[in-house]
CHARMM internal coordinates of N, CA and C (Angstrom, degrees):
IC EDIT
DIST 1 N 1 CA 1.4160
DIST 1 CA 1 C 1.5560
ANGL 1 N 1 CA 1 C 108.94
DIST 1 C 2 N 1.2849
ANGL 1 CA 1 C 2 N 119.61
DIHE 1 N 1 CA 1 C 2 N -38.78
DIST 2 N 2 CA 1.4247
ANGL 1 C 2 N 2 CA 121.96
DIHE 1 CA 1 C 2 N 2 CA 178.95
DIST 2 CA 2 C 1.5846
ANGL 2 N 2 CA 2 C 110.38
DIHE 1 C 2 N 2 CA 2 C -62.30
DIST 2 C 3 N 1.3399
ANGL 2 CA 2 C 3 N 114.34
DIHE 2 N 2 CA 2 C 3 N -40.17
DIST 3 N 3 CA 1.5033
ANGL 2 C 3 N 3 CA 114.26
DIHE 2 CA 2 C 3 N 3 CA 179.16
DIST 3 CA 3 C 1.5099
ANGL 3 N 3 CA 3 C 113.60
DIHE 2 C 3 N 3 CA 3 C -68.36
DIST 3 C 4 N 1.2658
ANGL 3 CA 3 C 4 N 121.09
DIHE 3 N 3 CA 3 C 4 N -24.43
DIST 4 N 4 CA 1.4534
ANGL 3 C 4 N 4 CA 126.10
DIHE 3 CA 3 C 4 N 4 CA 177.08
DIST 4 CA 4 C 1.5415
ANGL 4 N 4 CA 4 C 107.74
DIHE 3 C 4 N 4 CA 4 C -72.27
DIST 4 C 5 N 1.3524
ANGL 4 CA 4 C 5 N 117.56
DIHE 4 N 4 CA 4 C 5 N -44.84
DIST 5 N 5 CA 1.4013
ANGL 4 C 5 N 5 CA 122.06
DIHE 4 CA 4 C 5 N 5 CA 175.23
DIST 5 CA 5 C 1.5755
ANGL 5 N 5 CA 5 C 115.04
DIHE 4 C 5 N 5 CA 5 C -58.43
DIST 5 C 6 N 1.2927
ANGL 5 CA 5 C 6 N 110.08
DIHE 5 N 5 CA 5 C 6 N -45.43
DIST 6 N 6 CA 1.4995
ANGL 5 C 6 N 6 CA 118.22
DIHE 5 CA 5 C 6 N 6 CA 177.87
DIST 6 CA 6 C 1.5567
ANGL 6 N 6 CA 6 C 108.69
DIHE 5 C 6 N 6 CA 6 C -62.74
DIST 6 C 7 N 1.2852
ANGL 6 CA 6 C 7 N 119.35
DIHE 6 N 6 CA 6 C 7 N -45.99
DIST 7 N 7 CA 1.5055
ANGL 6 C 7 N 7 CA 123.75
DIHE 6 CA 6 C 7 N 7 CA -178.76
DIST 7 CA 7 C 1.5544
ANGL 7 N 7 CA 7 C 107.29
DIHE 6 C 7 N 7 CA 7 C -61.99
DIST 7 C 8 N 1.2535
ANGL 7 CA 7 C 8 N 121.43
DIHE 7 N 7 CA 7 C 8 N -41.74
DIST 8 N 8 CA 1.5004
ANGL 7 C 8 N 8 CA 123.90
DIHE 7 CA 7 C 8 N 8 CA -179.00
DIST 8 CA 8 C 1.4744
ANGL 8 N 8 CA 8 C 108.72
DIHE 7 C 8 N 8 CA 8 C -66.75
DIST 8 C 9 N 1.3626
ANGL 8 CA 8 C 9 N 116.33
DIHE 8 N 8 CA 8 C 9 N -41.52
DIST 9 N 9 CA 1.4837
ANGL 8 C 9 N 9 CA 118.85
DIHE 8 CA 8 C 9 N 9 CA 177.84
DIST 9 CA 9 C 1.5395
ANGL 9 N 9 CA 9 C 111.91
DIHE 8 C 9 N 9 CA 9 C -63.06
DIST 9 C 10 N 1.3329
ANGL 9 CA 9 C 10 N 116.08
DIHE 9 N 9 CA 9 C 10 N -43.38
DIST 10 N 10 CA 1.4594
ANGL 9 C 10 N 10 CA 119.38
DIHE 9 CA 9 C 10 N 10 CA -179.66
DIST 10 CA 10 C 1.5222
ANGL 10 N 10 CA 10 C 111.59
DIHE 9 C 10 N 10 CA 10 C -63.99
DIST 10 C 11 N 1.2876
ANGL 10 CA 10 C 11 N 117.97
DIHE 10 N 10 CA 10 C 11 N -44.01
DIST 11 N 11 CA 1.4078
ANGL 10 C 11 N 11 CA 123.99
DIHE 10 CA 10 C 11 N 11 CA 176.41
DIST 11 CA 11 C 1.5365
ANGL 11 N 11 CA 11 C 114.18
DIHE 10 C 11 N 11 CA 11 C -59.46
DIST 11 C 12 N 1.2993
ANGL 11 CA 11 C 12 N 114.94
DIHE 11 N 11 CA 11 C 12 N -44.30
DIST 12 N 12 CA 1.5088
ANGL 11 C 12 N 12 CA 120.71
DIHE 11 CA 11 C 12 N 12 CA 176.12
DIST 12 CA 12 C 1.5140
ANGL 12 N 12 CA 12 C 111.31
DIHE 11 C 12 N 12 CA 12 C -60.81
DIST 12 C 13 N 1.3178
ANGL 12 CA 12 C 13 N 114.70
DIHE 12 N 12 CA 12 C 13 N -46.37
DIST 13 N 13 CA 1.4483
ANGL 12 C 13 N 13 CA 120.53
DIHE 12 CA 12 C 13 N 13 CA -175.90
DIST 13 CA 13 C 1.5657
ANGL 13 N 13 CA 13 C 107.83
DIHE 12 C 13 N 13 CA 13 C -65.98
DIST 13 C 14 N 1.2898
ANGL 13 CA 13 C 14 N 116.74
DIHE 13 N 13 CA 13 C 14 N -49.04
DIST 14 N 14 CA 1.4974
ANGL 13 C 14 N 14 CA 120.60
DIHE 13 CA 13 C 14 N 14 CA -179.58
DIST 14 CA 14 C 1.5021
ANGL 14 N 14 CA 14 C 110.81
DIHE 13 C 14 N 14 CA 14 C -60.24
DIST 14 C 15 N 1.2370
ANGL 14 CA 14 C 15 N 120.12
DIHE 14 N 14 CA 14 C 15 N -38.37
DIST 15 N 15 CA 1.4884
ANGL 14 C 15 N 15 CA 122.03
DIHE 14 CA 14 C 15 N 15 CA -178.55
DIST 15 CA 15 C 1.5521
ANGL 15 N 15 CA 15 C 109.27
DIHE 14 C 15 N 15 CA 15 C -70.23
DIST 15 C 16 N 1.3202
ANGL 15 CA 15 C 16 N 116.81
DIHE 15 N 15 CA 15 C 16 N -32.69
DIST 16 N 16 CA 1.4583
ANGL 15 C 16 N 16 CA 118.29
DIHE 15 CA 15 C 16 N 16 CA -178.82
DIST 16 CA 16 C 1.4810
ANGL 16 N 16 CA 16 C 108.44
DIHE 15 C 16 N 16 CA 16 C -72.57
DIST 16 C 17 N 1.3430
ANGL 16 CA 16 C 17 N 120.10
DIHE 16 N 16 CA 16 C 17 N -37.93
DIST 17 N 17 CA 1.5073
ANGL 16 C 17 N 17 CA 120.97
DIHE 16 CA 16 C 17 N 17 CA 177.55
DIST 17 CA 17 C 1.5306
ANGL 17 N 17 CA 17 C 109.42
DIHE 16 C 17 N 17 CA 17 C -67.06
DIST 17 C 18 N 1.3426
ANGL 17 CA 17 C 18 N 116.91
DIHE 17 N 17 CA 17 C 18 N -36.51
DIST 18 N 18 CA 1.4366
ANGL 17 C 18 N 18 CA 118.27
DIHE 17 CA 17 C 18 N 18 CA -174.46
DIST 18 CA 18 C 1.5322
ANGL 18 N 18 CA 18 C 110.43
DIHE 17 C 18 N 18 CA 18 C -69.30
DIST 18 C 19 N 1.3434
ANGL 18 CA 18 C 19 N 121.20
DIHE 18 N 18 CA 18 C 19 N -34.88
DIST 19 N 19 CA 1.4815
ANGL 18 C 19 N 19 CA 119.88
DIHE 18 CA 18 C 19 N 19 CA 178.23
DIST 19 CA 19 C 1.4583
ANGL 19 N 19 CA 19 C 111.60
DIHE 18 C 19 N 19 CA 19 C -80.25
DIST 19 C 20 N 1.3269
ANGL 19 CA 19 C 20 N 119.50
DIHE 19 N 19 CA 19 C 20 N -19.29
DIST 20 N 20 CA 1.4397
ANGL 19 C 20 N 20 CA 121.50
DIHE 19 CA 19 C 20 N 20 CA 177.65
DIST 20 CA 20 C 1.5169
ANGL 20 N 20 CA 20 C 113.53
DIHE 19 C 20 N 20 CA 20 C -82.03
DIST 20 C 21 N 1.3180
ANGL 20 CA 20 C 21 N 116.52
DIHE 20 N 20 CA 20 C 21 N -29.58
DIST 21 N 21 CA 1.4329
ANGL 20 C 21 N 21 CA 122.86
DIHE 20 CA 20 C 21 N 21 CA -169.81
DIST 21 CA 21 C 1.5151
ANGL 21 N 21 CA 21 C 115.37
DIHE 20 C 21 N 21 CA 21 C -69.35
DIST 21 C 22 N 1.3073
ANGL 21 CA 21 C 22 N 118.70
DIHE 21 N 21 CA 21 C 22 N -35.29
DIST 22 N 22 CA 1.4223
ANGL 21 C 22 N 22 CA 117.86
DIHE 21 CA 21 C 22 N 22 CA -176.96
DIST 22 CA 22 C 1.5449
ANGL 22 N 22 CA 22 C 111.56
DIHE 21 C 22 N 22 CA 22 C -127.98
DIST 22 C 23 N 1.3428
ANGL 22 CA 22 C 23 N 114.14
DIHE 22 N 22 CA 22 C 23 N 142.78
DIST 23 N 23 CA 1.4582
ANGL 22 C 23 N 23 CA 121.71
DIHE 22 CA 22 C 23 N 23 CA 175.83
DIST 23 CA 23 C 1.5503
ANGL 23 N 23 CA 23 C 106.15
DIHE 22 C 23 N 23 CA 23 C -133.71
DIST 23 C 24 N 1.3375
ANGL 23 CA 23 C 24 N 113.26
DIHE 23 N 23 CA 23 C 24 N 140.97
DIST 24 N 24 CA 1.4468
ANGL 23 C 24 N 24 CA 116.92
DIHE 23 CA 23 C 24 N 24 CA 179.89
DIST 24 CA 24 C 1.5494
ANGL 24 N 24 CA 24 C 110.76
DIHE 23 C 24 N 24 CA 24 C -100.55
DIST 24 C 25 N 1.3687
ANGL 24 CA 24 C 25 N 113.44
DIHE 24 N 24 CA 24 C 25 N 133.08
DIST 25 N 25 CA 1.4566
ANGL 24 C 25 N 25 CA 118.66
DIHE 24 CA 24 C 25 N 25 CA 176.02
DIST 25 CA 25 C 1.5536
ANGL 25 N 25 CA 25 C 110.71
DIHE 24 C 25 N 25 CA 25 C -127.68
DIST 25 C 26 N 1.3029
ANGL 25 CA 25 C 26 N 115.16
DIHE 25 N 25 CA 25 C 26 N 154.08
DIST 26 N 26 CA 1.5340
ANGL 25 C 26 N 26 CA 118.93
DIHE 25 CA 25 C 26 N 26 CA 175.40
DIST 26 CA 26 C 1.4550
ANGL 26 N 26 CA 26 C 112.58
DIHE 25 C 26 N 26 CA 26 C -127.48
DIST 26 C 27 N 1.3075
ANGL 26 CA 26 C 27 N 115.62
DIHE 26 N 26 CA 26 C 27 N 160.13
DIST 27 N 27 CA 1.4769
ANGL 26 C 27 N 27 CA 118.86
DIHE 26 CA 26 C 27 N 27 CA 175.69
DIST 27 CA 27 C 1.5350
ANGL 27 N 27 CA 27 C 105.64
DIHE 26 C 27 N 27 CA 27 C -152.26
DIST 27 C 28 N 1.3611
ANGL 27 CA 27 C 28 N 112.71
DIHE 27 N 27 CA 27 C 28 N 154.61
DIST 28 N 28 CA 1.4554
ANGL 27 C 28 N 28 CA 124.19
DIHE 27 CA 27 C 28 N 28 CA 178.48
DIST 28 CA 28 C 1.5060
ANGL 28 N 28 CA 28 C 111.01
DIHE 27 C 28 N 28 CA 28 C -132.39
DIST 28 C 29 N 1.3813
ANGL 28 CA 28 C 29 N 115.73
DIHE 28 N 28 CA 28 C 29 N 132.59
DIST 29 N 29 CA 1.4436
ANGL 28 C 29 N 29 CA 119.90
DIHE 28 CA 28 C 29 N 29 CA 179.87
DIST 29 CA 29 C 1.5111
ANGL 29 N 29 CA 29 C 105.54
DIHE 28 C 29 N 29 CA 29 C -154.15
DIST 29 C 30 N 1.3321
ANGL 29 CA 29 C 30 N 115.14
DIHE 29 N 29 CA 29 C 30 N 177.40
DIST 30 N 30 CA 1.4733
ANGL 29 C 30 N 30 CA 120.72
DIHE 29 CA 29 C 30 N 30 CA 178.60
DIST 30 CA 30 C 1.5272
ANGL 30 N 30 CA 30 C 112.85
DIHE 29 C 30 N 30 CA 30 C -84.32
DIST 30 C 31 N 1.3196
ANGL 30 CA 30 C 31 N 117.95
DIHE 30 N 30 CA 30 C 31 N -16.08
DIST 31 N 31 CA 1.4737
ANGL 30 C 31 N 31 CA 122.18
DIHE 30 CA 30 C 31 N 31 CA 178.69
DIST 31 CA 31 C 1.4491
ANGL 31 N 31 CA 31 C 113.38
DIHE 30 C 31 N 31 CA 31 C -129.55
DIST 31 C 32 N 1.3347
ANGL 31 CA 31 C 32 N 121.11
DIHE 31 N 31 CA 31 C 32 N 158.16
DIST 32 N 32 CA 1.4541
ANGL 31 C 32 N 32 CA 123.51
DIHE 31 CA 31 C 32 N 32 CA 175.28
DIST 32 CA 32 C 1.4685
ANGL 32 N 32 CA 32 C 111.73
DIHE 31 C 32 N 32 CA 32 C -62.98
DIST 32 C 33 N 1.3731
ANGL 32 CA 32 C 33 N 118.98
DIHE 32 N 32 CA 32 C 33 N -44.07
DIST 33 N 33 CA 1.5089
ANGL 32 C 33 N 33 CA 118.12
DIHE 32 CA 32 C 33 N 33 CA 177.62
DIST 33 CA 33 C 1.4662
ANGL 33 N 33 CA 33 C 112.18
DIHE 32 C 33 N 33 CA 33 C -66.50
DIST 33 C 34 N 1.2456
ANGL 33 CA 33 C 34 N 119.50
DIHE 33 N 33 CA 33 C 34 N -30.01
DIST 34 N 34 CA 1.5388
ANGL 33 C 34 N 34 CA 121.15
DIHE 33 CA 33 C 34 N 34 CA 179.73
DIST 34 CA 34 C 1.5381
ANGL 34 N 34 CA 34 C 107.72
DIHE 33 C 34 N 34 CA 34 C -69.21
DIST 34 C 35 N 1.3328
ANGL 34 CA 34 C 35 N 115.05
DIHE 34 N 34 CA 34 C 35 N -43.40
DIST 35 N 35 CA 1.5196
ANGL 34 C 35 N 35 CA 116.53
DIHE 34 CA 34 C 35 N 35 CA -179.62
DIST 35 CA 35 C 1.5191
ANGL 35 N 35 CA 35 C 111.00
DIHE 34 C 35 N 35 CA 35 C -68.33
DIST 35 C 36 N 1.3672
ANGL 35 CA 35 C 36 N 115.59
DIHE 35 N 35 CA 35 C 36 N -39.11
DIST 36 N 36 CA 1.4303
ANGL 35 C 36 N 36 CA 115.75
DIHE 35 CA 35 C 36 N 36 CA 177.03
DIST 36 CA 36 C 1.5475
ANGL 36 N 36 CA 36 C 113.97
DIHE 35 C 36 N 36 CA 36 C -65.22
DIST 36 C 37 N 1.2764
ANGL 36 CA 36 C 37 N 117.72
DIHE 36 N 36 CA 36 C 37 N -34.26
DIST 37 N 37 CA 1.4584
ANGL 36 C 37 N 37 CA 124.07
DIHE 36 CA 36 C 37 N 37 CA 175.18
DIST 37 CA 37 C 1.5090
ANGL 37 N 37 CA 37 C 111.30
DIHE 36 C 37 N 37 CA 37 C -59.96
DIST 37 C 38 N 1.3104
ANGL 37 CA 37 C 38 N 114.76
DIHE 37 N 37 CA 37 C 38 N -42.04
DIST 38 N 38 CA 1.4201
ANGL 37 C 38 N 38 CA 119.56
DIHE 37 CA 37 C 38 N 38 CA 178.10
DIST 38 CA 38 C 1.4950
ANGL 38 N 38 CA 38 C 113.60
DIHE 37 C 38 N 38 CA 38 C -68.32
DIST 38 C 39 N 1.3348
ANGL 38 CA 38 C 39 N 118.46
DIHE 38 N 38 CA 38 C 39 N -35.38
DIST 39 N 39 CA 1.4781
ANGL 38 C 39 N 39 CA 124.49
DIHE 38 CA 38 C 39 N 39 CA 174.76
DIST 39 CA 39 C 1.5408
ANGL 39 N 39 CA 39 C 106.93
DIHE 38 C 39 N 39 CA 39 C -64.38
DIST 39 C 40 N 1.3463
ANGL 39 CA 39 C 40 N 118.25
DIHE 39 N 39 CA 39 C 40 N -45.90
DIST 40 N 40 CA 1.4733
ANGL 39 C 40 N 40 CA 121.60
DIHE 39 CA 39 C 40 N 40 CA -179.09
DIST 40 CA 40 C 1.5152
ANGL 40 N 40 CA 40 C 110.46
DIHE 39 C 40 N 40 CA 40 C -63.05
DIST 40 C 41 N 1.2909
ANGL 40 CA 40 C 41 N 117.31
DIHE 40 N 40 CA 40 C 41 N -37.14
DIST 41 N 41 CA 1.4772
ANGL 40 C 41 N 41 CA 116.96
DIHE 40 CA 40 C 41 N 41 CA 178.92
DIST 41 CA 41 C 1.5580
ANGL 41 N 41 CA 41 C 111.97
DIHE 40 C 41 N 41 CA 41 C -71.17
DIST 41 C 42 N 1.3246
ANGL 41 CA 41 C 42 N 117.08
DIHE 41 N 41 CA 41 C 42 N -35.98
DIST 42 N 42 CA 1.4848
ANGL 41 C 42 N 42 CA 119.09
DIHE 41 CA 41 C 42 N 42 CA 173.33
DIST 42 CA 42 C 1.5041
ANGL 42 N 42 CA 42 C 111.11
DIHE 41 C 42 N 42 CA 42 C -65.48
DIST 42 C 43 N 1.3228
ANGL 42 CA 42 C 43 N 117.58
DIHE 42 N 42 CA 42 C 43 N -38.74
DIST 43 N 43 CA 1.4979
ANGL 42 C 43 N 43 CA 120.21
DIHE 42 CA 42 C 43 N 43 CA -179.93
DIST 43 CA 43 C 1.5476
ANGL 43 N 43 CA 43 C 107.70
DIHE 42 C 43 N 43 CA 43 C -64.57
DIST 43 C 44 N 1.2499
ANGL 43 CA 43 C 44 N 117.04
DIHE 43 N 43 CA 43 C 44 N -42.90
DIST 44 N 44 CA 1.5140
ANGL 43 C 44 N 44 CA 121.39
DIHE 43 CA 43 C 44 N 44 CA -179.33
DIST 44 CA 44 C 1.5161
ANGL 44 N 44 CA 44 C 111.75
DIHE 43 C 44 N 44 CA 44 C -63.82
DIST 44 C 45 N 1.3286
ANGL 44 CA 44 C 45 N 114.25
DIHE 44 N 44 CA 44 C 45 N -41.78
DIST 45 N 45 CA 1.5304
ANGL 44 C 45 N 45 CA 121.55
DIHE 44 CA 44 C 45 N 45 CA 179.61
DIST 45 CA 45 C 1.4835
ANGL 45 N 45 CA 45 C 109.40
DIHE 44 C 45 N 45 CA 45 C -66.41
DIST 45 C 46 N 1.3000
ANGL 45 CA 45 C 46 N 118.24
DIHE 45 N 45 CA 45 C 46 N -37.28
DIST 46 N 46 CA 1.4657
ANGL 45 C 46 N 46 CA 120.35
DIHE 45 CA 45 C 46 N 46 CA -178.19
DIST 46 CA 46 C 1.5357
ANGL 46 N 46 CA 46 C 112.93
DIHE 45 C 46 N 46 CA 46 C -81.70
DIST 46 C 47 N 1.3215
ANGL 46 CA 46 C 47 N 117.66
DIHE 46 N 46 CA 46 C 47 N -7.39
DIST 47 N 47 CA 1.4045
ANGL 46 C 47 N 47 CA 124.09
DIHE 46 CA 46 C 47 N 47 CA 177.99
DIST 47 CA 47 C 1.5650
ANGL 47 N 47 CA 47 C 113.12
DIHE 46 C 47 N 47 CA 47 C 76.37
DIST 47 C 48 N 1.3217
ANGL 47 CA 47 C 48 N 112.91
DIHE 47 N 47 CA 47 C 48 N 30.48
DIST 48 N 48 CA 1.4522
ANGL 47 C 48 N 48 CA 120.04
DIHE 47 CA 47 C 48 N 48 CA -179.52
DIST 48 CA 48 C 1.5073
ANGL 48 N 48 CA 48 C 112.36
DIHE 47 C 48 N 48 CA 48 C -78.06
DIST 48 C 49 N 1.3175
ANGL 48 CA 48 C 49 N 118.11
DIHE 48 N 48 CA 48 C 49 N 145.41
DIST 49 N 49 CA 1.4442
ANGL 48 C 49 N 49 CA 119.61
DIHE 48 CA 48 C 49 N 49 CA -178.17
DIST 49 CA 49 C 1.5493
ANGL 49 N 49 CA 49 C 108.30
DIHE 48 C 49 N 49 CA 49 C -84.12
DIST 49 C 50 N 1.3486
ANGL 49 CA 49 C 50 N 118.64
DIHE 49 N 49 CA 49 C 50 N -25.07
DIST 50 N 50 CA 1.4668
ANGL 49 C 50 N 50 CA 121.82
DIHE 49 CA 49 C 50 N 50 CA 178.81
DIST 50 CA 50 C 1.4698
ANGL 50 N 50 CA 50 C 108.46
DIHE 49 C 50 N 50 CA 50 C -160.01
DIST 50 C 51 N 1.3139
ANGL 50 CA 50 C 51 N 115.88
DIHE 50 N 50 CA 50 C 51 N 170.91
DIST 51 N 51 CA 1.4658
ANGL 50 C 51 N 51 CA 122.34
DIHE 50 CA 50 C 51 N 51 CA 174.72
DIST 51 CA 51 C 1.5100
ANGL 51 N 51 CA 51 C 107.30
DIHE 50 C 51 N 51 CA 51 C -142.29
DIST 51 C 52 N 1.3371
ANGL 51 CA 51 C 52 N 116.74
DIHE 51 N 51 CA 51 C 52 N 158.37
DIST 52 N 52 CA 1.4454
ANGL 51 C 52 N 52 CA 123.21
DIHE 51 CA 51 C 52 N 52 CA 177.31
DIST 52 CA 52 C 1.5034
ANGL 52 N 52 CA 52 C 107.22
DIHE 51 C 52 N 52 CA 52 C -136.65
DIST 52 C 53 N 1.3152
ANGL 52 CA 52 C 53 N 114.93
DIHE 52 N 52 CA 52 C 53 N 123.74
DIST 53 N 53 CA 1.4939
ANGL 52 C 53 N 53 CA 121.69
DIHE 52 CA 52 C 53 N 53 CA -178.43
DIST 53 CA 53 C 1.5153
ANGL 53 N 53 CA 53 C 105.74
DIHE 52 C 53 N 53 CA 53 C -75.50
DIST 53 C 54 N 1.3404
ANGL 53 CA 53 C 54 N 116.26
DIHE 53 N 53 CA 53 C 54 N 124.85
DIST 54 N 54 CA 1.4065
ANGL 53 C 54 N 54 CA 121.43
DIHE 53 CA 53 C 54 N 54 CA -177.13
DIST 54 CA 54 C 1.5139
ANGL 54 N 54 CA 54 C 112.51
DIHE 53 C 54 N 54 CA 54 C -105.69
DIST 54 C 55 N 1.3121
ANGL 54 CA 54 C 55 N 117.28
DIHE 54 N 54 CA 54 C 55 N -21.23
DIST 55 N 55 CA 1.4420
ANGL 54 C 55 N 55 CA 121.63
DIHE 54 CA 54 C 55 N 55 CA -179.40
DIST 55 CA 55 C 1.5569
ANGL 55 N 55 CA 55 C 109.76
DIHE 54 C 55 N 55 CA 55 C -153.18
DIST 55 C 56 N 1.3652
ANGL 55 CA 55 C 56 N 116.73
DIHE 55 N 55 CA 55 C 56 N 143.74
DIST 56 N 56 CA 1.3817
ANGL 55 C 56 N 56 CA 120.39
DIHE 55 CA 55 C 56 N 56 CA 172.06
DIST 56 CA 56 C 1.5800
ANGL 56 N 56 CA 56 C 106.72
DIHE 55 C 56 N 56 CA 56 C -146.83
DIST 56 C 57 N 1.2545
ANGL 56 CA 56 C 57 N 117.24
DIHE 56 N 56 CA 56 C 57 N 124.06
DIST 57 N 57 CA 1.4692
ANGL 56 C 57 N 57 CA 122.27
DIHE 56 CA 56 C 57 N 57 CA -178.18
DIST 57 CA 57 C 1.5356
ANGL 57 N 57 CA 57 C 107.42
DIHE 56 C 57 N 57 CA 57 C -124.59
DIST 57 C 58 N 1.3316
ANGL 57 CA 57 C 58 N 115.27
DIHE 57 N 57 CA 57 C 58 N 134.03
DIST 58 N 58 CA 1.4351
ANGL 57 C 58 N 58 CA 120.70
DIHE 57 CA 57 C 58 N 58 CA 177.04
DIST 58 CA 58 C 1.4816
ANGL 58 N 58 CA 58 C 110.00
DIHE 57 C 58 N 58 CA 58 C -117.42
DIST 58 C 59 N 1.2407
ANGL 58 CA 58 C 59 N 113.91
DIHE 58 N 58 CA 58 C 59 N 142.50
DIST 59 N 59 CA 1.4683
ANGL 58 C 59 N 59 CA 126.79
DIHE 58 CA 58 C 59 N 59 CA 174.41
DIST 59 CA 59 C 1.4260
ANGL 59 N 59 CA 59 C 108.90
DIHE 58 C 59 N 59 CA 59 C -153.23
DIST 59 C 60 N 1.2997
ANGL 59 CA 59 C 60 N 120.94
DIHE 59 N 59 CA 59 C 60 N -119.62
DIST 60 N 60 CA 1.4155
ANGL 59 C 60 N 60 CA 125.73
DIHE 59 CA 59 C 60 N 60 CA 170.32
DIST 60 CA 60 C 1.5180
ANGL 60 N 60 CA 60 C 108.18
DIHE 59 C 60 N 60 CA 60 C -74.10
DIST 60 C 61 N 1.3462
ANGL 60 CA 60 C 61 N 116.92
DIHE 60 N 60 CA 60 C 61 N -29.95
DIST 61 N 61 CA 1.4607
ANGL 60 C 61 N 61 CA 122.40
DIHE 60 CA 60 C 61 N 61 CA 174.27
DIST 61 CA 61 C 1.4735
ANGL 61 N 61 CA 61 C 111.23
DIHE 60 C 61 N 61 CA 61 C -130.57
DIST 61 C 62 N 1.3039
ANGL 61 CA 61 C 62 N 119.90
DIHE 61 N 61 CA 61 C 62 N 163.55
DIST 62 N 62 CA 1.4548
ANGL 61 C 62 N 62 CA 125.50
DIHE 61 CA 61 C 62 N 62 CA 175.41
DIST 62 CA 62 C 1.5054
ANGL 62 N 62 CA 62 C 107.54
DIHE 61 C 62 N 62 CA 62 C -96.73
DIST 62 C 63 N 1.3132
ANGL 62 CA 62 C 63 N 114.87
DIHE 62 N 62 CA 62 C 63 N 128.35
DIST 63 N 63 CA 1.4391
ANGL 62 C 63 N 63 CA 122.32
DIHE 62 CA 62 C 63 N 63 CA 177.77
DIST 63 CA 63 C 1.5363
ANGL 63 N 63 CA 63 C 106.08
DIHE 62 C 63 N 63 CA 63 C -116.92
DIST 63 C 64 N 1.3545
ANGL 63 CA 63 C 64 N 117.40
DIHE 63 N 63 CA 63 C 64 N 126.06
DIST 64 N 64 CA 1.4033
ANGL 63 C 64 N 64 CA 120.16
DIHE 63 CA 63 C 64 N 64 CA -176.69
DIST 64 CA 64 C 1.5224
ANGL 64 N 64 CA 64 C 113.13
DIHE 63 C 64 N 64 CA 64 C -132.29
DIST 64 C 65 N 1.3471
ANGL 64 CA 64 C 65 N 119.02
DIHE 64 N 64 CA 64 C 65 N 137.10
DIST 65 N 65 CA 1.3829
ANGL 64 C 65 N 65 CA 127.87
DIHE 64 CA 64 C 65 N 65 CA 176.10
DIST 65 CA 65 C 1.4234
ANGL 65 N 65 CA 65 C 114.12
DIHE 64 C 65 N 65 CA 65 C -115.22
DIST 65 C 66 N 1.3610
ANGL 65 CA 65 C 66 N 121.68
DIHE 65 N 65 CA 65 C 66 N 139.67
DIST 66 N 66 CA 1.4381
ANGL 65 C 66 N 66 CA 122.21
DIHE 65 CA 65 C 66 N 66 CA 178.57
DIST 66 CA 66 C 1.5113
ANGL 66 N 66 CA 66 C 110.32
DIHE 65 C 66 N 66 CA 66 C -143.99
DIST 66 C 67 N 1.3293
ANGL 66 CA 66 C 67 N 118.04
DIHE 66 N 66 CA 66 C 67 N 156.00
DIST 67 N 67 CA 1.4316
ANGL 66 C 67 N 67 CA 126.21
DIHE 66 CA 66 C 67 N 67 CA 176.34
DIST 67 CA 67 C 1.5361
ANGL 67 N 67 CA 67 C 106.37
DIHE 66 C 67 N 67 CA 67 C -104.14
DIST 67 C 68 N 1.3396
ANGL 67 CA 67 C 68 N 114.83
DIHE 67 N 67 CA 67 C 68 N 126.12
DIST 68 N 68 CA 1.4645
ANGL 67 C 68 N 68 CA 122.14
DIHE 67 CA 67 C 68 N 68 CA 175.06
DIST 68 CA 68 C 1.4983
ANGL 68 N 68 CA 68 C 110.83
DIHE 67 C 68 N 68 CA 68 C -91.19
DIST 68 C 69 N 1.3532
ANGL 68 CA 68 C 69 N 116.22
DIHE 68 N 68 CA 68 C 69 N 140.09
DIST 69 N 69 CA 1.4751
ANGL 68 C 69 N 69 CA 117.21
DIHE 68 CA 68 C 69 N 69 CA 176.23
DIST 69 CA 69 C 1.5061
ANGL 69 N 69 CA 69 C 106.85
DIHE 68 C 69 N 69 CA 69 C -122.30
DIST 69 C 70 N 1.3218
ANGL 69 CA 69 C 70 N 117.72
DIHE 69 N 69 CA 69 C 70 N 141.40
DIST 70 N 70 CA 1.4668
ANGL 69 C 70 N 70 CA 121.46
DIHE 69 CA 69 C 70 N 70 CA -177.07
DIST 70 CA 70 C 1.5503
ANGL 70 N 70 CA 70 C 107.99
DIHE 69 C 70 N 70 CA 70 C -98.50
END
COOR INIT
IC SEED 1 N 1 CA 1 C
IC BUILD
């Protein structure tokens, strides 16, 4: 019974860290560098230690998505 309680506590703790660790943000601009600057500003405002661009789409505008890490 003790091992079941420990397992449940570990799973709950791990899932809370997993949801806190990453946040997704998006930005749109006319250039790649402009969109990335907006992503960097959002990361700084959110207090993120880093960000990773996961998507960039160009057409008439640049749309960029990134994951923030705390």
